[in-house]
mmCIF file as Biopython writes it, N, C-alpha, C and O atoms, coordinates in Angstrom:
data_model
#
loop_
_atom_site.group_PDB
_atom_site.id
_atom_site.type_symbol
_atom_site.label_atom_id
_atom_site.label_alt_id
_atom_site.label_comp_id
_atom_site.label_asym_id
_atom_site.label_entity_id
_atom_site.label_seq_id
_atom_site.pdbx_PDB_ins_code
_atom_site.Cartn_x
_atom_site.Cartn_y
_atom_site.Cartn_z
_atom_site.occupancy
_atom_site.B_iso_or_equiv
_atom_site.auth_seq_id
_atom_site.auth_asym_id
_atom_site.pdbx_PDB_model_num
ATOM 1   N N  . MET A ? 1  ? 9.646   -24.552 -15.215 1.0 0.0 1  A 1 
ATOM 2   C CA . MET A ? 1  ? 8.537   -23.637 -15.504 1.0 0.0 1  A 1 
ATOM 3   C C  . MET A ? 1  ? 7.390   -23.836 -14.506 1.0 0.0 1  A 1 
ATOM 4   O O  . MET A ? 1  ? 6.845   -22.871 -13.969 1.0 0.0 1  A 1 
ATOM 5   N N  . ILE A ? 2  ? 7.037   -25.095 -14.270 1.0 0.0 2  A 1 
ATOM 6   C CA . ILE A ? 2  ? 5.956   -25.385 -13.318 1.0 0.0 2  A 1 
ATOM 7   C C  . ILE A ? 2  ? 6.377   -24.956 -11.913 1.0 0.0 2  A 1 
ATOM 8   O O  . ILE A ? 2  ? 5.574   -24.428 -11.145 1.0 0.0 2  A 1 
ATOM 9   N N  . LYS A ? 3  ? 7.665   -25.195 -11.589 1.0 0.0 3  A 1 
ATOM 10  C CA . LYS A ? 3  ? 8.160   -24.826 -10.264 1.0 0.0 3  A 1 
ATOM 11  C C  . LYS A ? 3  ? 8.035   -23.316 -10.060 1.0 0.0 3  A 1 
ATOM 12  O O  . LYS A ? 3  ? 7.643   -22.861 -8.986  1.0 0.0 3  A 1 
ATOM 13  N N  . GLY A ? 4  ? 8.367   -22.549 -11.087 1.0 0.0 4  A 1 
ATOM 14  C CA . GLY A ? 4  ? 8.257   -21.091 -11.001 1.0 0.0 4  A 1 
ATOM 15  C C  . GLY A ? 4  ? 6.822   -20.658 -10.766 1.0 0.0 4  A 1 
ATOM 16  O O  . GLY A ? 4  ? 6.559   -19.717 -10.017 1.0 0.0 4  A 1 
ATOM 17  N N  . LYS A ? 5  ? 5.894   -21.355 -11.414 1.0 0.0 5  A 1 
ATOM 18  C CA . LYS A ? 5  ? 4.472   -21.027 -11.244 1.0 0.0 5  A 1 
ATOM 19  C C  . LYS A ? 5  ? 4.044   -21.259 -9.805  1.0 0.0 5  A 1 
ATOM 20  O O  . LYS A ? 5  ? 3.313   -20.451 -9.233  1.0 0.0 5  A 1 
ATOM 21  N N  . ILE A ? 6  ? 4.499   -22.364 -9.217  1.0 0.0 6  A 1 
ATOM 22  C CA . ILE A ? 6  ? 4.136   -22.690 -7.831  1.0 0.0 6  A 1 
ATOM 23  C C  . ILE A ? 6  ? 4.694   -21.624 -6.887  1.0 0.0 6  A 1 
ATOM 24  O O  . ILE A ? 6  ? 4.012   -21.182 -5.963  1.0 0.0 6  A 1 
ATOM 25  N N  . VAL A ? 7  ? 5.945   -21.217 -7.132  1.0 0.0 7  A 1 
ATOM 26  C CA . VAL A ? 7  ? 6.565   -20.191 -6.286  1.0 0.0 7  A 1 
ATOM 27  C C  . VAL A ? 7  ? 5.770   -18.896 -6.387  1.0 0.0 7  A 1 
ATOM 28  O O  . VAL A ? 7  ? 5.505   -18.240 -5.380  1.0 0.0 7  A 1 
ATOM 29  N N  . LYS A ? 8  ? 5.390   -18.533 -7.610  1.0 0.0 8  A 1 
ATOM 30  C CA . LYS A ? 8  ? 4.622   -17.299 -7.807  1.0 0.0 8  A 1 
ATOM 31  C C  . LYS A ? 8  ? 3.290   -17.384 -7.079  1.0 0.0 8  A 1 
ATOM 32  O O  . LYS A ? 8  ? 2.849   -16.416 -6.459  1.0 0.0 8  A 1 
ATOM 33  N N  . LYS A ? 9  ? 2.652   -18.543 -7.158  1.0 0.0 9  A 1 
ATOM 34  C CA . LYS A ? 9  ? 1.349   -18.726 -6.522  1.0 0.0 9  A 1 
ATOM 35  C C  . LYS A ? 9  ? 1.475   -18.596 -5.004  1.0 0.0 9  A 1 
ATOM 36  O O  . LYS A ? 9  ? 0.651   -17.938 -4.369  1.0 0.0 9  A 1 
ATOM 37  N N  . SER A ? 10 ? 2.500   -19.218 -4.419  1.0 0.0 10 A 1 
ATOM 38  C CA . SER A ? 10 ? 2.667   -19.159 -2.965  1.0 0.0 10 A 1 
ATOM 39  C C  . SER A ? 10 ? 2.990   -17.732 -2.532  1.0 0.0 10 A 1 
ATOM 40  O O  . SER A ? 10 ? 2.532   -17.279 -1.483  1.0 0.0 10 A 1 
ATOM 41  N N  . GLN A ? 11 ? 3.782   -17.023 -3.344  1.0 0.0 11 A 1 
ATOM 42  C CA . GLN A ? 11 ? 4.094   -15.627 -3.018  1.0 0.0 11 A 1 
ATOM 43  C C  . GLN A ? 11 ? 2.813   -14.797 -3.041  1.0 0.0 11 A 1 
ATOM 44  O O  . GLN A ? 11 ? 2.598   -13.939 -2.185  1.0 0.0 11 A 1 
ATOM 45  N N  . PHE A ? 12 ? 1.967   -15.067 -4.040  1.0 0.0 12 A 1 
ATOM 46  C CA . PHE A ? 12 ? 0.697   -14.347 -4.182  1.0 0.0 12 A 1 
ATOM 47  C C  . PHE A ? 12 ? -0.192  -14.597 -2.972  1.0 0.0 12 A 1 
ATOM 48  O O  . PHE A ? 12 ? -0.831  -13.679 -2.456  1.0 0.0 12 A 1 
ATOM 49  N N  . ILE A ? 13 ? -0.228  -15.857 -2.521  1.0 0.0 13 A 1 
ATOM 50  C CA . ILE A ? 13 ? -1.053  -16.224 -1.361  1.0 0.0 13 A 1 
ATOM 51  C C  . ILE A ? 13 ? -0.530  -15.529 -0.105  1.0 0.0 13 A 1 
ATOM 52  O O  . ILE A ? 13 ? -1.309  -15.046 0.716   1.0 0.0 13 A 1 
ATOM 53  N N  . VAL A ? 14 ? 0.798   -15.484 0.036   1.0 0.0 14 A 1 
ATOM 54  C CA . VAL A ? 14 ? 1.392   -14.824 1.210   1.0 0.0 14 A 1 
ATOM 55  C C  . VAL A ? 14 ? 1.031   -13.343 1.214   1.0 0.0 14 A 1 
ATOM 56  O O  . VAL A ? 14 ? 0.682   -12.783 2.253   1.0 0.0 14 A 1 
ATOM 57  N N  . ILE A ? 15 ? 1.119   -12.715 0.042   1.0 0.0 15 A 1 
ATOM 58  C CA . ILE A ? 15 ? 0.774   -11.291 -0.065  1.0 0.0 15 A 1 
ATOM 59  C C  . ILE A ? 15 ? -0.704  -11.090 0.256   1.0 0.0 15 A 1 
ATOM 60  O O  . ILE A ? 15 ? -1.076  -10.144 0.951   1.0 0.0 15 A 1 
ATOM 61  N N  . LEU A ? 16 ? -1.543  -11.993 -0.258  1.0 0.0 16 A 1 
ATOM 62  C CA . LEU A ? 16 ? -2.983  -11.911 -0.027  1.0 0.0 16 A 1 
ATOM 63  C C  . LEU A ? 16 ? -3.287  -12.029 1.468   1.0 0.0 16 A 1 
ATOM 64  O O  . LEU A ? 16 ? -4.107  -11.284 2.004   1.0 0.0 16 A 1 
ATOM 65  N N  . LEU A ? 17 ? -2.611  -12.980 2.140   1.0 0.0 17 A 1 
ATOM 66  C CA . LEU A ? 17 ? -2.818  -13.172 3.580   1.0 0.0 17 A 1 
ATOM 67  C C  . LEU A ? 17 ? -2.394  -11.919 4.332   1.0 0.0 17 A 1 
ATOM 68  O O  . LEU A ? 17 ? -3.042  -11.514 5.297   1.0 0.0 17 A 1 
ATOM 69  N N  . GLY A ? 18 ? -1.299  -11.308 3.884   1.0 0.0 18 A 1 
ATOM 70  C CA . GLY A ? 18 ? -0.831  -10.079 4.513   1.0 0.0 18 A 1 
ATOM 71  C C  . GLY A ? 18 ? -1.875  -8.976  4.401   1.0 0.0 18 A 1 
ATOM 72  O O  . GLY A ? 18 ? -2.117  -8.227  5.347   1.0 0.0 18 A 1 
ATOM 73  N N  . TYR A ? 19 ? -2.491  -8.895  3.216   1.0 0.0 19 A 1 
ATOM 74  C CA . TYR A ? 19 ? -3.532  -7.892  3.003   1.0 0.0 19 A 1 
ATOM 75  C C  . TYR A ? 19 ? -4.697  -8.123  3.953   1.0 0.0 19 A 1 
ATOM 76  O O  . TYR A ? 19 ? -5.185  -7.194  4.597   1.0 0.0 19 A 1 
ATOM 77  N N  . PHE A ? 20 ? -5.141  -9.392  4.032   1.0 0.0 20 A 1 
ATOM 78  C CA . PHE A ? 20 ? -6.280  -9.727  4.888   1.0 0.0 20 A 1 
ATOM 79  C C  . PHE A ? 20 ? -5.971  -9.416  6.345   1.0 0.0 20 A 1 
ATOM 80  O O  . PHE A ? 20 ? -6.811  -8.879  7.067   1.0 0.0 20 A 1 
ATOM 81  N N  . LYS A ? 21 ? -4.748  -9.760  6.774   1.0 0.0 21 A 1 
ATOM 82  C CA . LYS A ? 21 ? -4.351  -9.523  8.163   1.0 0.0 21 A 1 
ATOM 83  C C  . LYS A ? 21 ? -4.425  -8.041  8.494   1.0 0.0 21 A 1 
ATOM 84  O O  . LYS A ? 21 ? -5.031  -7.654  9.493   1.0 0.0 21 A 1 
ATOM 85  N N  . SER A ? 22 ? -3.809  -7.209  7.656   1.0 0.0 22 A 1 
ATOM 86  C CA . SER A ? 22 ? -3.799  -5.771  7.925   1.0 0.0 22 A 1 
ATOM 87  C C  . SER A ? 22 ? -5.206  -5.195  7.805   1.0 0.0 22 A 1 
ATOM 88  O O  . SER A ? 22 ? -5.563  -4.259  8.521   1.0 0.0 22 A 1 
ATOM 89  N N  . PHE A ? 23 ? -6.013  -5.763  6.887   1.0 0.0 23 A 1 
ATOM 90  C CA . PHE A ? 23 ? -7.381  -5.278  6.696   1.0 0.0 23 A 1 
ATOM 91  C C  . PHE A ? 23 ? -8.215  -5.547  7.941   1.0 0.0 23 A 1 
ATOM 92  O O  . PHE A ? 23 ? -8.918  -4.662  8.430   1.0 0.0 23 A 1 
ATOM 93  N N  . PHE A ? 24 ? -8.133  -6.787  8.457   1.0 0.0 24 A 1 
ATOM 94  C CA . PHE A ? 24 ? -8.910  -7.144  9.649   1.0 0.0 24 A 1 
ATOM 95  C C  . PHE A ? 24 ? -8.398  -6.388  10.871  1.0 0.0 24 A 1 
ATOM 96  O O  . PHE A ? 24 ? -9.184  -5.993  11.733  1.0 0.0 24 A 1 
ATOM 97  N N  . TYR A ? 25 ? -7.075  -6.183  10.948  1.0 0.0 25 A 1 
ATOM 98  C CA . TYR A ? 25 ? -6.485  -5.434  12.058  1.0 0.0 25 A 1 
ATOM 99  C C  . TYR A ? 25 ? -7.015  -3.999  12.043  1.0 0.0 25 A 1 
ATOM 100 O O  . TYR A ? 25 ? -7.383  -3.439  13.076  1.0 0.0 25 A 1 
ATOM 101 N N  . PHE A ? 26 ? -7.042  -3.418  10.827  1.0 0.0 26 A 1 
ATOM 102 C CA . PHE A ? 26 ? -7.532  -2.049  10.648  1.0 0.0 26 A 1 
ATOM 103 C C  . PHE A ? 26 ? -9.008  -1.958  11.030  1.0 0.0 26 A 1 
ATOM 104 O O  . PHE A ? 26 ? -9.414  -1.038  11.740  1.0 0.0 26 A 1 
ATOM 105 N N  . CYS A ? 27 ? -9.812  -2.919  10.555  1.0 0.0 27 A 1 
ATOM 106 C CA . CYS A ? 27 ? -11.252 -2.938  10.858  1.0 0.0 27 A 1 
ATOM 107 C C  . CYS A ? 27 ? -11.475 -3.096  12.356  1.0 0.0 27 A 1 
ATOM 108 O O  . CYS A ? 27 ? -12.353 -2.451  12.928  1.0 0.0 27 A 1 
ATOM 109 N N  . GLY A ? 28 ? -10.683 -3.952  12.990  1.0 0.0 28 A 1 
ATOM 110 C CA . GLY A ? 28 ? -10.812 -4.169  14.423  1.0 0.0 28 A 1 
ATOM 111 C C  . GLY A ? 28 ? -10.521 -2.898  15.198  1.0 0.0 28 A 1 
ATOM 112 O O  . GLY A ? 28 ? -11.201 -2.587  16.176  1.0 0.0 28 A 1 
ATOM 113 N N  . LYS A ? 29 ? -9.494  -2.154  14.752  1.0 0.0 29 A 1 
ATOM 114 C CA . LYS A ? 29 ? -9.142  -0.904  15.419  1.0 0.0 29 A 1 
ATOM 115 C C  . LYS A ? 29 ? -10.281 0.096   15.302  1.0 0.0 29 A 1 
ATOM 116 O O  . LYS A ? 29 ? -10.635 0.762   16.275  1.0 0.0 29 A 1 
ATOM 117 N N  . ILE A ? 30 ? -10.852 0.199   14.110  1.0 0.0 30 A 1 
ATOM 118 C CA . ILE A ? 30 ? -11.956 1.138   13.885  1.0 0.0 30 A 1 
ATOM 119 C C  . ILE A ? 30 ? -13.150 0.745   14.747  1.0 0.0 30 A 1 
ATOM 120 O O  . ILE A ? 30 ? -13.797 1.603   15.348  1.0 0.0 30 A 1 
ATOM 121 N N  . THR A ? 31 ? -13.441 -0.561  14.808  1.0 0.0 31 A 1 
ATOM 122 C CA . THR A ? 31 ? -14.570 -1.044  15.607  1.0 0.0 31 A 1 
ATOM 123 C C  . THR A ? 31 ? -14.357 -0.711  17.080  1.0 0.0 31 A 1 
ATOM 124 O O  . THR A ? 31 ? -15.280 -0.262  17.761  1.0 0.0 31 A 1 
ATOM 125 N N  . LEU A ? 32 ? -13.133 -0.932  17.572  1.0 0.0 32 A 1 
ATOM 126 C CA . LEU A ? 32 ? -12.835 -0.637  18.976  1.0 0.0 32 A 1 
ATOM 127 C C  . LEU A ? 32 ? -12.996 0.853   19.245  1.0 0.0 32 A 1 
ATOM 128 O O  . LEU A ? 32 ? -13.575 1.247   20.258  1.0 0.0 32 A 1 
ATOM 129 N N  . CYS A ? 33 ? -12.483 1.679   18.337  1.0 0.0 33 A 1 
ATOM 130 C CA . CYS A ? 33 ? -12.590 3.133   18.504  1.0 0.0 33 A 1 
ATOM 131 C C  . CYS A ? 33 ? -14.050 3.557   18.522  1.0 0.0 33 A 1 
ATOM 132 O O  . CYS A ? 33 ? -14.443 4.416   19.311  1.0 0.0 33 A 1 
ATOM 133 N N  . CYS A ? 34 ? -14.849 2.956   17.655  1.0 0.0 34 A 1 
ATOM 134 C CA . CYS A ? 34 ? -16.271 3.312   17.584  1.0 0.0 34 A 1 
ATOM 135 C C  . CYS A ? 34 ? -16.991 2.894   18.866  1.0 0.0 34 A 1 
ATOM 136 O O  . CYS A ? 34 ? -17.873 3.606   19.347  1.0 0.0 34 A 1 
ATOM 137 N N  . GLU A ? 35 ? -16.618 1.752   19.411  1.0 0.0 35 A 1 
ATOM 138 C CA . GLU A ? 35 ? -17.296 1.257   20.612  1.0 0.0 35 A 1 
ATOM 139 C C  . GLU A ? 35 ? -16.960 2.104   21.837  1.0 0.0 35 A 1 
ATOM 140 O O  . GLU A ? 35 ? -17.803 2.296   22.713  1.0 0.0 35 A 1 
ATOM 141 N N  . PHE A ? 36 ? -15.724 2.611   21.895  1.0 0.0 36 A 1 
ATOM 142 C CA . PHE A ? 36 ? -15.308 3.349   23.086  1.0 0.0 36 A 1 
ATOM 143 C C  . PHE A ? 36 ? -15.606 4.843   22.999  1.0 0.0 36 A 1 
ATOM 144 O O  . PHE A ? 36 ? -15.522 5.549   24.004  1.0 0.0 36 A 1 
ATOM 145 N N  . SER A ? 37 ? -15.951 5.329   21.814  1.0 0.0 37 A 1 
ATOM 146 C CA . SER A ? 37 ? -16.198 6.766   21.691  1.0 0.0 37 A 1 
ATOM 147 C C  . SER A ? 37 ? -17.636 7.114   22.091  1.0 0.0 37 A 1 
ATOM 148 O O  . SER A ? 37 ? -18.023 8.282   22.050  1.0 0.0 37 A 1 
#
């Protein structure tokens, strides 16, 4: 049971990191577009 909780937590963290990565990538693209326009 505890092992399952740890797996779920690590999966959640991986998903969260994925969200942050795509979010910052998206923000960076918008910033670059704004600077060059």
